[in-house]
MINU-920267 format. One line per field, with one value per residue (C-alpha): residue in three letters; x, y, z; residue number from 1. Coordinates in steps of 0.1 Angstrom, whole numbers, plus 5000, padded with zeros to 4 digits. Example, Ala and Ser with C-alpha at 12.3 -4.5 7.8 and 13.67 -1.06 7.14 Angstrom:
% MINU-920267
rest: [ALA/SER]
X: [5123/5137]
Y: [4955/4989]
Z: [5078/5071]
nr: [1/2]
***
This chain:
% MINU-920267
rest: [MET/SER/ASN/LYS/PRO/ILE/PHE/VAL/ALA/THR/HIS/PRO/ARG/ALA/CYS/SER/THR/ALA/PHE/GLU/ARG/VAL/PHE/MET/THR/ARG/ARG/ASP/THR/LEU/ASN/CYS/ILE/HIS/GLU/PRO/PHE/GLY/ASP/ALA/PHE/TYR/PHE/GLY/PRO/GLU/ARG/LEU/SER/GLU/ARG/TYR/GLU/LYS/ASP/GLU/LYS/GLU/ARG/LEU/GLU/SER/GLY/PHE/SER/GLU/SER/THR/TYR/LYS/THR/ILE/ILE/ASP/ARG/LEU/ASP/LYS/GLU/ALA/ALA/GLU/GLY/LYS/ARG/LEU/PHE/ILE/LYS/ASP/MET/ILE/GLN/TYR/TRP/VAL/PRO/PRO/GLU/THR/ARG/PRO/ALA/SER/ILE/ALA/PRO/SER/LEU/LEU/SER/LEU/LYS/LYS/GLY/VAL/GLY/THR/GLU/SER/GLU/THR/ASN/GLY/VAL/ASN/GLY/ALA/ILE/ALA/ASN/GLY/ALA/SER/THR/ASN/SER/ARG/THR/ALA/THR/THR/HIS/GLU/ILE/LYS/ALA/LYS/ASP/SER/TYR/PRO/TYR/GLY/THR/GLU/PRO/GLU/PRO/SER/ASN/PRO/THR/VAL/ILE/PRO/SER/ASP/VAL/LEU/SER/LYS/PHE/HIS/PHE/THR/PHE/LEU/ILE/ARG/HIS/PRO/ARG/SER/SER/VAL/PRO/SER/TYR/TYR/ARG/CYS/THR/ILE/PRO/PRO/LEU/ASP/LYS/VAL/THR/GLY/PHE/ASN/GLU/PHE/MET/PRO/ASN/GLU/ALA/GLY/TYR/ALA/GLU/LEU/ARG/ARG/VAL/PHE/ASP/TYR/LEU/ARG/SER/VAL/GLY/GLN/ILE/GLY/PRO/GLU/VAL/ALA/THR/HIS/GLU/ASN/ASN/GLU/ARG/ILE/ASN/GLY/ALA/THR/ASN/GLY/THR/ALA/ASN/GLY/ILE/SER/ASN/GLY/GLY/GLY/ARG/LYS/ASP/PHE/GLY/ILE/GLN/ILE/CYS/VAL/VAL/ASP/ALA/ASP/ASP/LEU/LEU/ASP/ASN/PRO/SER/GLY/ILE/ILE/GLU/ALA/TYR/CYS/LYS/THR/VAL/GLY/ILE/GLU/TYR/THR/PRO/GLU/MET/LEU/THR/TRP/ASP/LYS/PRO/GLU/ASP/HIS/GLN/TYR/ALA/LYS/GLU/THR/PHE/GLU/LYS/TRP/LYS/GLY/PHE/HIS/GLU/ASP/ALA/ILE/GLU/SER/SER/ALA/LEU/ARG/PRO/ARG/LEU/HIS/LYS/LYS/LYS/THR/LYS/SER/VAL/HIS/ASP/GLU/ASP/ALA/GLU/TRP/VAL/GLU/LYS/TYR/GLY/PRO/GLU/GLY/ALA/LYS/VAL/ILE/ARG/SER/THR/VAL/ASP/GLN/ASN/VAL/ALA/ASP/TYR/GLU/HIS/LEU/LYS/GLN/PHE/ALA/LEU/LYS/VAL]
X: [8725/8735/8755/8763/8798/8818/8833/8861/8860/8893/8919/8957/8981/8955/8971/8943/8965/8976/8938/8930/8956/8936/8906/8928/8933/8897/8899/8875/8846/8858/8872/8893/8895/8924/8917/8899/8887/8921/8923/8894/8902/8938/8941/8907/8887/8865/8895/8887/8924/8947/8978/8984/8960/8989/9009/8992/9023/9020/8982/8988/9016/8996/8973/8942/8937/8905/8891/8859/8838/8815/8843/8853/8817/8815/8846/8831/8801/8821/8841/8809/8795/8821/8800/8822/8814/8833/8856/8867/8891/8895/8902/8866/8881/8882/8846/8844/8855/8885/8884/8847/8838/8803/8796/8776/8771/8799/8788/8794/8772/8742/8726/8729/8705/8670/8652/8683/8694/8677/8659/8672/8704/8732/8770/8771/8769/8744/8738/8713/8739/8763/8737/8732/8700/8687/8689/8667/8691/8721/8755/8782/8809/8846/8851/8824/8837/8873/8859/8850/8871/8875/8855/8834/8812/8782/8759/8730/8739/8719/8705/8731/8751/8788/8800/8800/8785/8745/8728/8712/8748/8758/8731/8745/8775/8778/8800/8825/8853/8889/8906/8938/8949/8963/8994/9003/8989/9000/9037/9036/9019/9042/9072/9058/9059/9095/9130/9138/9103/9087/9107/9090/9055/9053/9039/9065/9043/9027/8990/8972/8939/8946/8947/8911/8895/8870/8858/8855/8834/8811/8804/8799/8776/8756/8751/8739/8714/8698/8697/8722/8742/8730/8713/8729/8767/8785/8798/8783/8756/8721/8718/8751/8749/8768/8768/8738/8716/8712/8723/8686/8676/8705/8696/8660/8655/8637/8646/8619/8645/8657/8675/8659/8658/8674/8702/8733/8754/8777/8812/8843/8878/8906/8940/8955/8929/8935/8973/8968/8942/8940/8921/8894/8889/8888/8864/8841/8843/8835/8804/8790/8797/8787/8819/8830/8860/8888/8922/8940/8928/8957/8985/8996/9029/9025/9043/9009/8999/9029/9025/8989/8996/9024/9002/8973/8994/9015/8996/9005/9043/9061/9029/9025/9060/9055/9022/9036/9067/9045/9034/9008/8990/9002/8994/9020/9041/9034/9006/9017/9021/9008/9036/9033/9030/9064/9079/9060/9071/9107/9107/9092/9119/9145/9130/9117/9131/9114/9092/9082/9073/9052/9032/9027/9016/8992/8976/8974/8956/8932/8921/8918/8883/8871/8890/8876/8841/8846/8865/8835/8819/8849/8846/8850/8862]
Y: [7890/7860/7867/7830/7820/7819/7784/7783/7748/7739/7712/7713/7735/7758/7790/7791/7806/7834/7839/7836/7863/7888/7883/7882/7920/7925/7916/7945/7925/7890/7861/7839/7802/7783/7746/7734/7701/7684/7678/7654/7641/7631/7626/7623/7593/7598/7601/7594/7594/7565/7587/7583/7553/7532/7558/7563/7582/7608/7613/7617/7642/7663/7675/7667/7630/7639/7662/7651/7668/7682/7696/7716/7727/7738/7758/7776/7784/7799/7820/7832/7842/7870/7888/7888/7868/7837/7832/7795/7780/7743/7711/7698/7663/7664/7658/7631/7594/7588/7567/7574/7551/7557/7583/7582/7609/7612/7598/7630/7650/7628/7653/7682/7666/7679/7697/7713/7749/7781/7789/7823/7834/7844/7846/7812/7776/7760/7790/7769/7743/7771/7786/7752/7741/7706/7681/7654/7627/7621/7628/7601/7610/7611/7580/7561/7569/7560/7526/7519/7519/7549/7551/7534/7545/7522/7553/7560/7580/7607/7604/7617/7635/7627/7640/7629/7663/7665/7684/7706/7717/7722/7745/7768/7777/7801/7779/7792/7772/7776/7755/7751/7730/7697/7702/7730/7716/7680/7686/7711/7687/7658/7682/7686/7647/7641/7652/7677/7693/7660/7664/7698/7689/7654/7641/7614/7597/7610/7598/7603/7600/7636/7655/7665/7672/7642/7652/7689/7681/7658/7682/7709/7689/7677/7714/7723/7694/7704/7741/7752/7769/7782/7781/7815/7816/7846/7869/7846/7860/7846/7830/7812/7774/7752/7715/7716/7738/7776/7796/7801/7767/7745/7712/7718/7745/7775/7809/7827/7852/7859/7843/7817/7827/7795/7794/7816/7824/7797/7811/7793/7811/7797/7802/7812/7838/7851/7853/7871/7897/7898/7929/7920/7885/7895/7924/7900/7875/7901/7912/7877/7869/7902/7918/7955/7954/7978/7979/7978/7942/7930/7944/7931/7946/7956/7937/7928/7914/7891/7880/7872/7851/7833/7823/7812/7791/7774/7742/7729/7737/7736/7742/7779/7796/7814/7829/7838/7857/7875/7911/7915/7898/7915/7904/7881/7901/7873/7849/7812/7794/7759/7734/7704/7669/7661/7692/7687/7652/7662/7689/7665/7638/7663/7675/7642/7614/7589/7573/7606/7620/7588/7593/7629/7623/7596/7617/7648/7628/7614/7647/7669/7660/7670/7703/7711/7704/7731/7755/7761/7778/7800/7838/7859/7894]
Z: [6978/6998/7031/7037/7045/7013/7005/6979/6968/6951/6945/6954/6939/6922/6934/6959/6987/6966/6959/6996/7004/6985/7009/7039/7033/7042/7078/7086/7072/7065/7087/7065/7076/7060/7048/7080/7069/7062/7100/7098/7064/7072/7109/7128/7137/7106/7083/7045/7035/7037/7038/7075/7081/7091/7109/7143/7156/7129/7134/7172/7167/7143/7171/7150/7159/7178/7149/7135/7109/7136/7156/7125/7118/7154/7150/7120/7140/7167/7142/7127/7160/7161/7133/7102/7073/7068/7039/7038/7013/7013/6992/6984/6983/7020/7020/6994/6998/6973/6943/6936/6967/6980/7004/7036/7063/7088/7121/7140/7117/7120/7143/7118/7094/7087/7115/7129/7123/7111/7079/7079/7062/7086/7087/7104/7092/7118/7141/7161/7169/7180/7202/7220/7203/7210/7181/7167/7170/7192/7179/7179/7204/7194/7218/7201/7166/7176/7187/7150/7118/7097/7066/7056/7084/7082/7082/7057/7024/7011/6976/6950/6977/6969/7003/7039/7049/7051/7025/7053/7062/7025/7020/7045/7024/6993/6971/6945/6927/6919/6893/6875/6845/6857/6836/6861/6895/6892/6887/6915/6940/6929/6937/6973/6979/6969/6985/6996/7002/7016/7047/7051/7039/7056/7025/7014/6988/6957/6957/6924/6940/6957/6924/6934/6901/6901/6935/6926/6896/6914/6941/6915/6894/6927/6937/6903/6902/6934/6925/6953/6925/6892/6868/6861/6854/6866/6837/6811/6786/6792/6757/6760/6759/6783/6781/6758/6782/6782/6811/6821/6818/6831/6845/6833/6859/6842/6858/6838/6825/6860/6890/6912/6948/6961/6935/6937/6905/6895/6899/6887/6887/6865/6881/6846/6842/6877/6871/6837/6850/6888/6891/6865/6879/6917/6908/6890/6918/6945/6925/6925/6961/6974/6986/6979/6955/6961/6942/6976/6979/6956/6978/7012/7020/7057/7086/7102/7068/7067/7103/7098/7068/7085/7114/7092/7070/7097/7097/7062/7061/7027/7007/7009/7012/6978/6991/7024/7010/6984/6987/6960/6932/6899/6865/6846/6820/6796/6792/6798/6765/6762/6756/6735/6751/6740/6755/6788/6791/6784/6810/6837/6829/6834/6868/6882/6862/6839/6864/6880/6846/6838/6870/6863/6827/6838/6866/6843/6815/6841/6852/6821/6813/6847/6844/6810/6823/6850/6828/6806/6835/6843/6848/6817/6819]
nr: [1/2/3/4/5/6/7/8/9/10/11/12/13/14/15/16/17/18/19/20/21/22/23/24/25/26/27/28/29/30/31/32/33/34/35/36/37/38/39/40/41/42/43/44/45/46/47/48/49/50/51/52/53/54/55/56/57/58/59/60/61/62/63/64/65/66/67/68/69/70/71/72/73/74/75/76/77/78/79/80/81/82/83/84/85/86/87/88/89/90/91/92/93/94/95/96/97/98/99/100/101/102/103/104/105/106/107/108/109/110/111/112/113/114/115/116/117/118/119/120/121/122/123/124/125/126/127/128/129/130/131/132/133/134/135/136/137/138/139/140/141/142/143/144/145/146/147/148/149/150/151/152/153/154/155/156/157/158/159/160/161/162/163/164/165/166/167/168/169/170/171/172/173/174/175/176/177/178/179/180/181/182/183/184/185/186/187/188/189/190/191/192/193/194/195/196/197/198/199/200/201/202/203/204/205/206/207/208/209/210/211/212/213/214/215/216/217/218/219/220/221/222/223/224/225/226/227/228/229/230/231/232/233/234/235/236/237/238/239/240/241/242/243/244/245/246/247/248/249/250/251/252/253/254/255/256/257/258/259/260/261/262/263/264/265/266/267/268/269/270/271/272/273/274/275/276/277/278/279/280/281/282/283/284/285/286/287/288/289/290/291/292/293/294/295/296/297/298/299/300/301/302/303/304/305/306/307/308/309/310/311/312/313/314/315/316/317/318/319/320/321/322/323/324/325/326/327/328/329/330/331/332/333/334/335/336/337/338/339/340/341/342/343/344/345/346/347/348/349/350/351/352/353/354/355/356/357/358/359/360/361/362/363/364/365/366/367/368/369/370/371/372/373/374/375/376/377/378/379/380/381]
***
């Protein structure tokens, strides 16, 4: 069983912080890292997002204007050196240039390409980097990166890799995925970018390219294509066909009836399934990532639990209040019914006005296909 750092790749408003709180109860064996790569994506010299591109004051006041992708990787190494397995939850779009623009390796990570690191599996990301190992190529300094524009970097891309992270670094993670239907996530995200919440979140404009589904699908498909995940799909029967390929021969990679050593099980959690059956989904998830499941993981009602959550989620104010104030993950009393398009539009018009509803509908429709592609791999319990 892999003991790599677990990386929960998700998109905004996927109930991911509630999911994260479950694993924050396992502080005896896990070190939970909450959305670290947004620092570089939004505020640092290698930023990919345009949200604060013209607002230098906001970038400086964030405290992350010096954050590069390497400083974040270095932080993960430092955290891993403490001995606990890392559990990282983040928006995968923080690694992918928006609007399907071409990716090339972030300048600060050029030294982390092939030839650096260890072959053995550890709790760390690039243990040799954390241990001060020499590199094959010089890393660009923050000063040098600041002297250039942000993305595009002018560095070399890696074939088929949709991210700015070298494949050698990607290979250090045990990837899992968390999704939610865009009809639920997109309106929730829109609400965080308009009054009164925008004053708390600091996001004063809704940007449809931050929905995150296209980026999540591209990374998912890339990891499948290179054999880092799959071909086996967690909780799916071996004879089940997905996208025209059986579990055992997905992407043309035969597993001979068993697991490939280099591929971990594909693990996709759908938020609605999680909310309907928390214990079943969490137990299945724990099994595939190698964590001992206990029912106590679904409750966090001690003062130290709440203090830990408040400190962990402080950075992204306004986005996590429900998760901070929660004390457990309990099943919904009734499964969520799917509304008609007419009823959805009417609800959104009432809440956000005609223009807001129009933007929400357009964004939802743009992302349904990517969601449905990932949904076919979701855990079944």
